[in-house]
FINU-473140 format. One line per 5 residues: number of its first residue (from 0); for each residue x, y, z of N, C-alpha, C, O, CB. Coordinates in steps of 0.1 Angstrom, whole numbers. Glycine has a CB too. Layout:
BEGIN
NUM	X/Y/Z/X/Y/Z/X/Y/Z/X/Y/Z/X/Y/Z ~ ...
***
This chain:
BEGIN
0	8/-13/0/2/-1/0/9/13/0/6/24/-5/-5/-1/10 ~ 19/11/7/28/22/5/33/25/-4/32/37/-9/36/23/12 ~ 41/16/-10/45/17/-25/34/22/-35/37/30/-43/49/4/-29 ~ 23/18/-34/15/24/-43/11/36/-41/5/41/-50/6/18/-44 ~ 13/43/-29/8/56/-25/20/66/-33/18/77/-39/8/58/-6
5	32/60/-29/44/66/-35/44/66/-48/48/76/-54/55/60/-31 ~ 40/56/-54/41/57/-71/26/68/-77/27/75/-87/38/37/-79 ~ 15/68/-67/5/77/-71/8/90/-69/3/98/-76/-8/74/-65 ~ 18/93/-59/20/106/-57/31/113/-70/31/124/-73/25/106/-41 ~ 41/101/-75/49/106/-84/43/108/-97/48/116/-105/60/99/-84
10	32/100/-99/23/102/-112/17/114/-109/17/122/-118/12/91/-116 ~ 11/117/-100/2/129/-97/14/144/-100/10/154/-107/-6/127/-78 ~ 26/142/-95/34/153/-100/39/154/-117/44/164/-123/47/152/-91 ~ 36/142/-123/38/142/-137/26/149/-143/27/159/-150/39/129/-143 ~ 16/143/-139/2/147/-146/1/164/-142/-4/170/-151/-12/136/-139
15	3/169/-133/1/183/-130/9/189/-140/8/201/-140/4/188/-116 ~ 18/186/-151/21/192/-162/14/190/-172/15/197/-182/32/189/-165 ~ 6/182/-172/-3/181/-186/-11/194/-190/-18/199/-182/-15/169/-184 ~ -9/199/-202/-21/208/-204/-34/203/-209/-43/210/-207/-18/216/-213 ~ -36/189/-214/-47/184/-217/-45/169/-217/-35/166/-211/-53/189/-229
20	-52/158/-223/-53/148/-223/-53/138/-232/-56/126/-230/-59/148/-220 ~ -48/145/-246/-49/143/-258/-31/136/-260/-21/138/-252/-55/158/-266 ~ -31/131/-271/-20/127/-275/-8/136/-277/4/136/-274/-22/121/-286 ~ -19/148/-287/-7/160/-284/2/165/-272/14/166/-270/-12/170/-286 ~ -12/168/-263/-5/169/-250/7/162/-242/15/167/-235/-14/168/-242
25	5/148/-244/11/137/-238/27/137/-245/37/133/-239/2/123/-241 ~ 25/143/-261/39/147/-268/47/154/-263/59/153/-262/39/154/-279 ~ 38/165/-258/46/177/-255/50/176/-238/60/183/-234/35/191/-259 ~ 45/171/-232/48/165/-218/61/158/-219/71/161/-211/36/155/-213 ~ 62/146/-230/73/137/-231/86/148/-236/98/147/-233/69/124/-241
30	81/157/-245/94/168/-250/99/173/-239/111/170/-236/90/183/-259 ~ 92/180/-230/96/187/-221/102/178/-208/107/183/-197/84/195/-217 ~ 101/167/-210/108/161/-197/122/157/-203/130/152/-196/100/147/-191 ~ 125/159/-216/136/159/-219/146/173/-217/156/175/-223/135/154/-231 ~ 141/181/-209/149/193/-212/157/197/-197/160/188/-190/138/207/-217
35	160/208/-195/171/212/-185/161/212/-172/167/206/-163/178/229/-188 ~ 150/216/-170/142/217/-161/139/204/-152/137/204/-140/133/223/-167 ~ 138/195/-162/134/182/-156/145/174/-149/142/166/-141/127/173/-166 ~ 158/177/-154/172/174/-149/172/182/-135/175/176/-125/184/178/-159 ~ 170/195/-135/168/201/-121/159/195/-108/162/195/-96/162/215/-124
40	146/190/-116/138/189/-108/140/172/-102/136/167/-92/124/193/-115 ~ 148/165/-113/150/153/-105/166/153/-94/168/145/-84/151/141/-119 ~ 173/164/-98/184/166/-87/178/172/-75/181/169/-63/195/176/-92 ~ 170/180/-78/161/186/-63/156/173/-57/161/170/-46/146/198/-65 ~ 147/164/-63/144/150/-57/153/142/-48/151/137/-37/141/141/-67
45	164/143/-57/173/135/-51/180/142/-37/181/136/-27/183/131/-62 ~ 184/155/-38/189/161/-28/178/160/-15/182/157/-4/194/175/-31 ~ 165/163/-19/155/163/-7/156/149/-1/157/146/11/139/168/-12 ~ 157/140/-10/158/122/-4/170/123/5/168/122/17/162/107/-20 ~ 183/126/1/192/126/8/192/134/21/195/129/32/201/128/1
50	188/145/20/187/153/34/178/148/43/179/149/56/183/167/33 ~ 166/141/36/159/135/45/163/125/54/161/123/66/151/131/39 ~ 171/115/44/178/104/54/188/110/64/188/106/75/187/93/45 ~ 196/120/60/206/127/68/196/134/81/201/135/92/214/140/58 ~ 184/139/80/177/143/90/173/132/99/175/132/112/168/149/85
55	167/123/92/164/110/103/176/105/107/174/102/119/155/97/97 ~ 186/102/104/197/98/111/200/109/124/200/105/136/208/97/102 ~ 202/121/120/205/132/129/197/131/143/202/131/155/201/144/121 ~ 182/131/139/175/132/150/174/120/158/166/119/167/163/138/148 ~ 180/110/154/180/97/162/190/99/172/192/91/181/183/83/154
60	198/109/168/209/112/180/209/124/188/214/125/199/222/114/175 ~ 199/135/182/197/147/189/183/149/187/177/145/177/206/159/184 ~ 176/157/201/164/160/198/162/169/189/169/179/188/158/164/207 ~ 151/166/182/143/176/170/148/189/171/154/194/162/126/177/171 ~ 144/197/184/144/209/182/160/214/186/163/226/184/132/216/191
65	169/206/190/183/209/191/188/208/178/196/216/173/191/200/201 ~ 185/198/171/191/196/157/185/208/150/192/216/143/186/182/149 ~ 170/210/151/167/222/141/175/234/144/178/240/134/151/226/141 ~ 178/241/156/180/252/159/196/253/156/200/263/151/176/256/173 ~ 206/239/158/218/241/155/221/242/137/228/249/131/226/229/163
70	211/232/133/209/235/117/208/251/114/217/257/108/194/228/112 ~ 198/255/119/196/271/114/208/280/119/212/288/112/181/278/120 ~ 212/279/130/222/287/133/233/286/122/237/297/118/227/285/145 ~ 238/274/118/250/271/107/248/278/95/256/285/90/251/255/103 ~ 232/274/90/227/279/78/227/292/80/231/298/70/214/273/73
75	224/299/91/221/316/93/233/322/88/234/329/79/219/322/108 ~ 245/316/99/259/323/99/264/321/82/269/330/76/270/314/111 ~ 262/311/78/268/309/65/263/318/53/270/325/46/267/295/61 ~ 248/315/51/241/326/42/243/340/46/245/349/37/226/323/41 ~ 241/344/60/244/355/66/257/363/62/257/375/58/245/350/79
80	270/353/63/282/356/58/284/361/43/291/370/39/289/344/59 ~ 274/350/35/276/356/21/270/367/18/274/374/9/274/349/11 ~ 256/370/24/250/384/22/258/395/22/259/404/13/240/386/32 ~ 263/394/36/273/403/40/283/411/31/284/423/29/279/398/47 ~ 293/399/26/300/401/12/296/404/2/302/414/-2/305/394/7
85	285/400/-6/282/400/-19/267/410/-19/265/416/-30/281/385/-24 ~ 259/411/-12/248/421/-16/252/435/-8/257/437/3/231/414/-12 ~ 245/443/-19/247/458/-13/238/461/0/226/459/1/243/469/-24 ~ 245/467/9/235/471/22/224/480/18/216/483/28/244/478/34 ~ 221/487/6/212/494/7/199/485/2/188/487/5/216/505/0
90	203/476/-5/194/467/-12/188/458/0/177/453/-1/202/459/-25 ~ 199/455/12/193/447/21/183/455/31/173/451/37/206/440/29 ~ 187/469/31/182/476/42/166/480/37/157/481/45/192/489/44 ~ 165/481/22/155/483/16/145/472/15/132/475/15/159/486/6 ~ 151/460/15/144/445/13/136/444/28/124/441/28/158/430/10
95	143/447/40/138/446/53/129/456/56/120/454/63/147/445/62 ~ 131/469/50/122/478/54/105/476/45/93/477/49/130/492/52 ~ 110/473/35/93/471/28/89/455/28/80/453/20/92/477/10 ~ 96/442/35/94/432/35/95/428/47/90/417/48/99/426/27 ~ 101/432/58/104/427/73/91/417/74/95/405/74/105/442/86
100	81/418/75/70/415/84/69/401/74/67/390/79/56/428/86 ~ 71/403/61/70/387/52/81/376/55/80/364/56/71/389/33 ~ 94/385/57/106/375/58/103/370/74/105/358/78/122/384/54 ~ 100/379/81/96/370/97/84/358/96/83/348/102/88/382/111 ~ 77/361/89/65/353/88/69/338/82/66/327/86/54/360/80
105	76/340/69/79/331/61/92/321/70/94/310/66/83/337/47 ~ 97/326/78/110/321/86/102/315/97/107/305/102/121/333/92 ~ 91/320/103/80/313/113/74/299/108/73/288/113/68/325/115 ~ 70/303/96/61/290/89/73/280/84/71/268/86/50/296/72 ~ 83/284/79/94/275/77/100/264/86/103/252/84/103/282/75
110	101/275/99/107/268/112/97/258/116/101/247/120/111/278/124 ~ 84/261/115/74/253/124/71/241/114/69/230/119/58/262/128 ~ 71/245/98/70/231/90/81/220/95/78/208/98/74/236/73 ~ 95/225/94/108/217/97/107/212/107/111/200/107/120/223/97 ~ 101/217/117/99/209/131/89/197/131/90/187/137/94/219/142
115	77/199/123/70/192/120/76/179/116/77/168/122/62/197/113 ~ 82/182/105/89/172/96/99/163/106/99/151/107/97/180/83 ~ 106/171/111/114/163/122/107/153/132/111/141/133/121/173/131 ~ 98/157/138/92/148/145/85/136/138/85/125/143/85/155/152 ~ 78/139/126/78/131/119/86/119/114/83/107/113/75/136/114
120	97/124/111/109/113/108/109/105/122/108/93/124/125/122/104 ~ 110/114/129/114/102/144/106/93/147/109/83/153/116/108/159 ~ 91/96/143/81/85/146/78/76/137/74/65/139/69/90/150 ~ 80/82/122/76/75/109/84/69/103/95/69/106/71/81/100 ~ 80/61/92/88/55/80/92/66/72/84/74/66/79/46/72
125	107/67/70/111/79/62/105/81/48/103/92/42/124/80/60 ~ 104/69/42/98/70/26/84/78/27/80/85/18/96/53/18 ~ 77/74/40/63/79/40/61/96/41/53/102/34/57/72/53 ~ 72/101/51/74/111/55/78/121/45/75/133/43/80/110/64 ~ 87/114/38/88/120/22/81/123/12/81/133/5/95/114/16
130	71/110/12/62/114/-1/50/121/7/42/126/-1/56/99/-11 ~ 46/124/19/37/132/26/40/148/23/32/157/23/39/127/42 ~ 55/150/21/57/164/24/54/169/8/53/181/6/74/168/30 ~ 52/159/-1/46/163/-13/33/170/-14/30/176/-25/45/154/-19 ~ 25/170/-1/16/176/0/16/191/-4/6/196/-9/12/174/11
135	27/198/-1/31/211/-3/31/215/-18/29/227/-22/45/212/2 ~ 32/204/-28/26/208/-42/12/208/-44/8/216/-52/31/200/-52 ~ 5/202/-38/-7/204/-40/-11/219/-33/-19/226/-39/-14/192/-34 ~ -5/222/-19/-10/234/-16/-4/248/-24/-9/259/-23/-9/235/-2 ~ 10/244/-32/14/253/-41/6/253/-53/6/263/-61/27/251/-45
140	-3/243/-56/-11/246/-70/-24/255/-64/-30/263/-72/-16/230/-81 ~ -27/253/-53/-42/259/-47/-36/270/-45/-44/278/-49/-51/252/-33 ~ -27/277/-40/-20/291/-38/-18/295/-48/-23/307/-49/-9/293/-30 ~ -11/293/-60/-10/298/-73/-22/301/-81/-23/309/-90/-3/290/-80 ~ -33/292/-76/-45/295/-82/-51/305/-79/-55/313/-87/-53/287/-82
145	-52/307/-64/-59/316/-57/-53/330/-57/-60/339/-60/-60/312/-44 ~ -39/332/-54/-33/347/-52/-26/350/-64/-25/362/-67/-22/347/-39 ~ -20/341/-73/-14/343/-85/-23/342/-98/-19/345/-109/-3/333/-86 ~ -34/339/-96/-42/339/-110/-36/328/-117/-38/329/-129/-40/352/-119 ~ -30/318/-115/-26/307/-123/-36/298/-128/-44/294/-120/-17/299/-118
150	-36/293/-140/-49/287/-146/-49/271/-136/-39/267/-130/-47/284/-167 ~ -60/266/-137/-64/257/-128/-65/247/-139/-77/247/-141/-77/260/-119 ~ -61/240/-146/-63/231/-154/-65/218/-154/-62/211/-145/-56/232/-159 ~ -72/212/-165/-76/197/-161/-64/188/-154/-66/180/-145/-80/190/-174 ~ -51/191/-159/-37/185/-155/-35/186/-144/-34/176/-137/-26/191/-161
155	-34/198/-140/-38/201/-125/-41/197/-114/-36/193/-104/-44/206/-125 ~ -56/197/-119/-67/191/-109/-64/176/-108/-64/170/-97/-83/194/-115 ~ -62/169/-121/-60/156/-120/-48/151/-110/-50/142/-101/-57/153/-134 ~ -37/158/-113/-24/159/-105/-25/160/-92/-20/152/-84/-16/170/-110 ~ -31/169/-88/-34/172/-71/-44/162/-67/-43/159/-55/-41/186/-68
160	-52/157/-75/-61/146/-70/-52/132/-68/-53/125/-58/-73/144/-81 ~ -44/130/-78/-35/118/-75/-26/121/-63/-27/114/-53/-24/114/-88 ~ -17/133/-62/-13/136/-49/-19/132/-36/-14/125/-27/-14/147/-48 ~ -28/137/-36/-39/138/-24/-44/122/-23/-44/117/-11/-53/149/-28 ~ -46/116/-32/-49/101/-31/-37/94/-27/-39/84/-19/-54/96/-45
165	-26/96/-31/-13/90/-26/-9/91/-13/-6/81/-6/-4/94/-31 ~ -10/104/-11/-10/110/6/-19/100/13/-15/94/23/-17/127/10 ~ -32/98/9/-40/91/17/-37/73/19/-39/66/29/-53/94/11 ~ -32/72/7/-29/58/8/-14/54/18/-13/43/24/-27/53/-10 ~ -3/66/18/5/64/25/-2/66/42/4/60/52/15/72/19
170	-12/72/44/-18/76/56/-22/62/62/-22/60/74/-30/88/54 ~ -27/53/54/-34/41/55/-22/28/59/-23/19/66/-43/39/41 ~ -11/32/50/0/22/51/6/22/64/9/13/71/11/24/41 ~ 8/40/68/16/38/79/8/33/92/15/28/101/23/52/80 ~ -6/36/93/-14/31/104/-11/17/104/-7/13/115/-30/35/101
175	-12/8/96/-11/-5/95/0/-11/104/2/-23/104/-10/-8/82
***
């Protein structure tokens, strides 16, 4: 059941990109799959799988909060150091002045999400947690449609339906 859920999620992610269900739409999708964006997407998926395994191993040795705070500290120091050396200070001040509350809100949501994932990894099957994280894709489609006026094509509706169905299968498999 878990493997079926993961396969359904992956199928949903591919179907999201269909602009129709005819032979021509499938041809366009297959042509696009050979492009650079697909390579980046596959590499991104590989990196996500590797860091999920890393996270799982780390939180078996450290408490999730301690691990998250150490990770955040190291990442902040590294990125902050890069910003200080490479970004013009006027642009940084302007960005903070115009978007400070958004920066704080995104940081809080990102931190909350990451802590929840760490706790899920501590108690759950790693591949299931990685699969369930793909709910963010469905959420991204909904937010893009609602706030960015992106088209809600039949492919996107079908893809989101498959992703949600796959997550449901994973949930049932995890309870067994």
